[in-house]
C-alpha positions in Angstrom: 0.0 0.0 0.0 1.1 3.6 -0.6 2.3 5.5 2.4 0.6 8.7 1.2 -1.6 10.0 4.0 -5.3 10.5 3.4 -6.1 14.1 2.8 -9.3 16.0 3.5 -10.6 18.3 0.7 -10.7 21.0 3.4 -6.9 21.3 3.2 -7.4 22.9 -0.3 -4.2 21.5 -1.6 -4.0 20.5 -5.2 -5.3 17.0 -5.9 -2.8 14.2 -6.6 -5.0 13.3 -9.5 -8.3 14.2 -11.2 -10.7 11.6 -12.7 -12.9 13.1 -15.4 -16.2 11.3 -15.3 -18.3 10.0 -12.4 -19.8 6.8 -14.0 -19.0 3.4 -12.6 -15.5 3.5 -14.2 -14.6 6.9 -12.7 -16.1 6.2 -9.3 -14.4 2.8 -9.0 -11.0 4.2 -10.0 -11.4 7.1 -7.5 -12.2 4.6 -4.8 -9.1 2.4 -5.6 -6.8 5.4 -5.8 -8.1 7.0 -2.6 -7.6 3.6 -0.9 -4.0 4.0 -1.8 -3.8 7.4 -0.1 -4.0 9.7 -3.1 -6.2 12.8 -2.9 -8.5 12.4 -5.9 -11.0 14.7 -7.3 -13.8 13.3 -9.6 -15.1 15.9 -12.0 -18.5 15.6 -13.7 -21.2 18.1 -14.8 -23.9 15.8 -13.6 -24.6 13.5 -10.7 -22.5 10.3 -10.3 -23.7 7.6 -12.6 -26.1 9.9 -14.4 -25.3 8.9 -18.0 -24.4 5.5 -19.5 -24.3 3.9 -16.0 -27.8 4.9 -15.3 -29.0 3.5 -18.6 -27.2 0.2 -18.4 -28.9 -3.1 -17.9 -26.0 -4.4 -15.8 -25.3 -7.6 -17.7 -22.0 -9.3 -16.9 -21.8 -11.7 -19.8 -18.4 -11.8 -21.6 -19.0 -15.1 -23.2 -22.2 -14.0 -24.8 -21.0 -10.5 -25.7 -17.7 -11.6 -27.3 -17.6 -12.6 -30.9 -14.1 -14.0 -30.9 -11.1 -14.7 -28.7 -8.8 -11.8 -28.2 -7.6 -9.1 -25.7 -11.1 -7.8 -25.1 -12.4 -11.2 -24.0 -9.4 -11.7 -21.8 -10.1 -8.4 -20.2 -13.8 -9.2 -19.8 -13.2 -12.6 -18.2 -10.7 -11.1 -15.8 -13.2 -8.6 -14.7 -16.0 -11.1 -14.3 -13.8 -13.2 -12.1 -13.2 -10.2 -9.8 -16.9 -9.4 -9.4 -17.8 -11.5 -6.3 -14.9 -10.2 -4.3 -15.4 -6.7 -5.6 -19.1 -6.5 -4.6 -18.4 -8.1 -1.2 -15.8 -5.5 -0.5 -18.2 -2.7 -1.5 -20.9 -4.2 0.7 -18.5 -4.2 3.7 -17.5 -0.6 3.0 -21.0 0.8 2.4 -23.7 -1.6 3.5 -25.2 -1.5 0.0 -26.3 -4.7 -1.8 -25.6 -4.0 -5.5 -27.8 -6.8 -6.8 -25.1 -9.1 -7.9 -26.4 -12.5 -9.0 -24.7 -15.3 -10.9 -27.9 -16.0 -12.8 -26.3 -17.6 -15.8 -27.3 -16.6 -19.4 -28.9 -18.3 -22.4 -28.0 -17.6 -26.0 -30.8 -18.8 -28.2 -30.9 -18.9 -32.0 -33.5 -19.4 -34.7 -32.7 -21.3 -37.9 -31.0 -18.3 -39.5 -28.7 -17.6 -36.6 -27.9 -21.3 -35.7 -24.7 -21.4 -37.8 -23.3 -18.3 -35.9 -24.1 -20.0 -32.6 -22.2 -23.1 -33.7 -19.2 -21.0 -34.6 -19.3 -19.4 -31.2 -19.5 -22.7 -29.5 -16.5 -24.0 -31.5 -14.0 -21.2 -30.6 -15.1 -21.0 -27.0 -14.6 -24.8 -26.7 -11.2 -24.4 -28.2 -10.3 -21.7 -25.6 -11.5 -24.0 -22.8 -14.5 -21.9 -21.8 -17.4 -23.5 -20.0 -20.9 -23.8 -21.5 -23.5 -26.4 -22.4 -25.6 -27.0 -25.4 -29.4 -27.1 -24.9 -31.9 -28.7 -27.1 -35.3 -27.0 -27.2 -36.6 -29.4 -24.6 -33.5 -28.8 -22.4 -33.9 -25.0 -22.8 -37.5 -25.1 -21.6 -36.5 -27.2 -18.6 -34.4 -24.2 -17.6 -36.9 -21.5 -18.9 -40.4 -22.9 -19.4 -41.7 -19.7 -21.0 -39.3 -19.7 -23.9 -40.8 -19.6 -27.4 -39.7 -21.5 -30.4 -36.0 -21.6 -31.3 -33.6 -23.9 -33.1 -30.5 -24.0 -30.8 -29.2 -22.6 -27.5 -26.1 -22.4 -25.4 -26.2 -21.9 -21.6 -23.4 -20.0 -19.8 -23.6 -20.8 -16.1 -20.9 -18.3 -15.0 -22.5 -15.2 -16.5 -24.1 -12.7 -14.0 -25.8 -9.4 -13.5 -25.8 -6.4 -11.2 -28.0 -3.4 -10.7 -25.9 -0.4 -12.1 -27.7 2.3 -10.1 -27.0 0.5 -6.8 -23.5 -0.2 -8.0 -22.6 3.4 -8.7 -24.2 4.6 -5.5 -22.1 2.2 -3.5 -18.9 3.2 -5.4 -19.6 6.9 -4.8 -20.1 6.3 -1.1 -17.0 4.1 -0.9 -14.9 6.6 -2.8 -16.0 9.5 -0.5 -15.4 7.5 2.6 -11.9 6.7 1.4 -11.2 10.5 0.9 -12.1 11.2 -2.7 -13.8 14.5 -3.5 -16.6 15.0 -6.1 -16.6 18.3 -7.9 -19.4 19.6 -10.1 -18.1 20.9 -13.4 -17.3 20.2 -17.0 -13.7 19.4 -17.9 -12.7 21.5 -20.9 -8.9 21.0 -21.4 -6.1 18.8 -20.1 -3.0 21.0 -19.7 0.4 19.7 -20.7 3.8 21.2 -20.0 7.1 19.7 -21.2 5.4 16.4 -22.1 3.6 16.0 -18.8 0.2 16.8 -17.3 0.2 20.1 -15.4 -3.5 20.5 -14.8 -7.0 20.7 -16.0 -9.3 23.6 -17.1 -12.7 23.2 -15.5 -15.9 25.1 -16.0 -17.8 24.9 -12.7 -20.8 27.0 -13.8 -19.3 30.3 -12.5 -16.6 30.4 -15.1 -13.4 28.6 -16.0 -10.6 27.8 -13.5 -7.5 25.7 -13.6 -7.0 22.7 -11.3 -3.3 22.0 -10.9 -2.6 18.3 -10.8 0.1 15.9 -12.1 -2.4 13.1 -13.0 -5.5 13.2 -15.1 -7.6 10.1 -16.1 -10.2 10.6 -18.9 -13.2 8.5 -18.0 -15.8 10.7 -19.6 -17.5 8.1 -21.7 -19.1 9.4 -24.9 -17.9 12.9 -24.1 -14.2 11.9 -23.9 -13.3 13.1 -27.4 -14.7 16.6 -26.7 -12.0 17.3 -24.1 -9.1 19.2 -25.5 -5.7 17.7 -24.9 -7.0 14.3 -24.0 -5.3 12.7 -27.1 -8.6 11.4 -28.3 -9.4 13.5 -31.4 -13.1 13.2 -32.6 -14.5 10.8 -33.3 -12.1 8.4 -31.5 -14.9 7.9 -29.0 -18.4 8.6 -30.1 -21.9 8.0 -28.7 -24.2 5.1 -29.7 -27.7 5.3 -28.4 -29.3 2.4 -26.7 -33.0 2.3 -25.7 -34.3 0.0 -22.9 -37.8 -0.9 -21.9 -38.7 -2.1 -18.4 -41.7 -4.3 -17.8 -43.3 -6.1 -14.9 -44.5 -9.7 -15.3 -45.7 -12.7 -13.4 -43.8 -14.9 -15.9 -40.7 -15.8 -14.0 -37.4 -16.0 -15.8 -34.2 -17.3 -14.2 -31.5 -16.4 -16.7 -30.4 -13.4 -18.7 -31.6 -14.3 -22.2 -30.0 -13.2 -25.5 -31.8 -13.9 -28.7 -32.1 -12.5 -32.2 -32.4 -8.8 -31.9 -31.9 -8.2 -28.2 -31.8 -9.4 -24.6 -34.0 -9.9 -21.5 -32.7 -9.3 -18.0 -35.0 -10.5 -15.2 -34.8 -9.0 -11.7 -35.9 -11.0 -8.6 -38.9 -8.7 -8.0 -40.6 -9.5 -11.3 -39.2 -6.6 -13.3 -37.5 -7.5 -16.7 -35.3 -5.1 -18.6 -35.6 -5.5 -22.4 -33.0 -4.1 -24.7 -31.4 -2.7 -26.6 -31.0 -0.6 -29.8 -27.7 0.5 -31.3 -28.2 3.8 -33.0 -25.8 6.5 -34.3 -27.9 9.4 -33.2 -25.3 11.8 -31.9 -25.9 13.1 -28.4 -29.7 12.8 -28.7 -31.2 10.6 -26.0 -34.8 10.5 -27.0 -36.8 7.3 -26.7 -38.4 6.6 -30.1 -41.6 4.7 -31.1 -39.5 2.7 -33.6 -37.0 1.7 -30.9 -39.6 0.7 -28.3 -41.6 -1.2 -30.9 -38.6 -3.2 -32.1 -37.6 -4.1 -28.5 -41.1 -5.2 -27.5 -41.5 -7.4 -30.6 -38.1 -9.0 -29.9 -39.1 -9.8 -26.3 -42.4 -11.4 -27.3 -40.7 -13.6 -29.9 -38.3 -14.9 -27.3 -40.9 -15.2 -24.5 -44.5 -15.0 -25.9 -46.1 -14.7 -22.5 -44.6 -11.2 -22.1 -47.4 -9.9 -24.3 -49.4 -9.6 -21.1 -46.7 -7.8 -19.1 -47.1 -4.3 -17.6 -45.0 -1.6 -19.2 -43.3 0.3 -16.5 -40.9 2.8 -18.1 -38.5 3.4 -21.0 -35.2 5.2 -21.2 -32.1 5.5 -23.3 -28.3 6.1 -22.8 -25.2 6.9 -24.8 -22.6 4.1 -25.0 -19.0 5.3 -25.6 -18.0 3.5 -28.8 -14.8 3.2 -30.7 -14.3 2.0 -34.3 -12.6 -1.3 -33.2 -14.9 -1.8 -30.2 -11.9 -1.8 -27.9 -11.7 0.7 -25.0 -8.8 3.1 -24.5 -7.1 2.1 -21.3 -3.8 3.1 -19.7 -1.0 5.6 -20.1 -0.5 7.9 -23.1 2.5 9.7 -24.6 1.9 12.6 -22.1 3.2 11.6 -18.6 0.4 11.6 -16.1 -2.4 11.4 -18.7 -4.3 8.1 -18.6 -7.4 6.9 -20.4 -10.3 4.8 -19.2 -13.0 5.3 -21.8 -14.6 3.7 -24.8 -16.0 0.7 -23.0 -19.1 0.6 -25.3 -21.5 -2.1 -24.0 -19.0 -3.3 -21.3 -18.6 -0.4 -18.9 -20.3 -2.1 -15.9 -18.7 -5.5 -16.7 -15.2 -4.0 -17.0 -15.5 -1.8 -14.0 -13.4 -3.9 -11.5 -10.5 -4.7 -13.9 -10.4 -1.2 -15.3 -10.1 0.3 -11.8 -7.4 -2.2 -10.7 -5.4 -1.9 -14.0 -5.5 1.9 -14.1 -4.6 2.2 -10.4 -1.5 0.0 -11.0 -0.6 2.0 -14.1 -0.9 5.3 -12.3 1.2 4.1 -9.4 3.9 2.6 -11.6 3.1 -0.9 -10.6 2.6 -4.0 -12.9 -0.8 -4.2 -14.4 -2.9 -7.3 -13.8 -3.7 -7.4 -17.5 -1.8 -6.3 -20.6 -3.0 -2.8 -21.5 -1.0 -2.6 -24.8 -3.9 -3.6 -27.0 -6.0 -0.8 -25.5 -3.5 2.1 -26.0 -4.5 5.2 -27.9 -1.4 4.7 -30.0 -3.5 2.5 -32.2 -5.1 5.7 -33.5 -1.9 6.4 -35.3 -1.7 3.1 -37.1 -2.7 3.0 -40.8 -5.5 0.5 -40.1 -6.9 2.5 -37.2 -6.6 5.8 -39.2 -8.5 4.3 -42.1 -11.3 2.9 -40.0 -11.5 6.2 -38.0 -11.9 8.4 -41.1 -14.6 6.1 -42.6 -16.8 6.2 -39.6 
């Protein structure tokens, strides 16, 4: 552990580091850094967890979300493995149950999607990942309400969490460890002689400079709008996702992925249905077309949901990159680190991102290889070509 003493914000000294963004990523990182004795400020123009975190369904399903083996899957699996200890530590620190459940997940396919499902089974088997095939009869033994489908895979280790509870617990834990939350919009990261010197912040009353030797950009879909962050637009851009919440007497045990979307059952009878993927800029409206598509998808997978009660709808902006890999770790500017572009995986990757970035900021070995997630890939011909075509 670091020998740095905890510091109260009342001392008014410059922070040891500033985290831009108060979603689950920013809050988790602030907690970990504050635990190590650093005086951390978390800067955000809205309440903690008010953007992508609040809109998330909280699915922890790397095996279903991954389309191939590679560095992203390695990162996802490492984070899923950390979750039980992570949430237990949070509960001890805050008394908040974040709704973590190892519910397992089903991936179902119709005739048209069955070949893709077989390909996924093949490469996951080759990597030694656990799953089981389910015939339609087997599938209905696990989920009696399922409609017609051709093939299915069951992933027993997949899980879920309630993101709003998670970010509330992370904020409370970070504050208790000494982190300070500051209302304001980060405008520019300041560099001097190849190193971070501070941050320009608009706190509503005007611009001011926060002097600090460390800045972490964890601003989600807004990361590329921050000058000096080494993420020129559109390195990270928003992709809108709409979600519908229903209440039903039809009990579902697993997170269920099928053609066109997913269903996430909560223990109290709520089910989250999602989600669209739309390039709509920074517009977060919920649309008739989006909700209609989601409801039709859900009824195809579980026909009995036609009688469910519609509770509410919402949308959020996922921070996307052209290659679907996040930007994680140090940059060419000393003291400037990135923790953004997590796309659909922000909640899932929260524990490993916090641990890896803490190690990187403190000059310690990272628990995972961060090289594939460096922003240096923006300078490669392949990345530059994909970037300009987006």
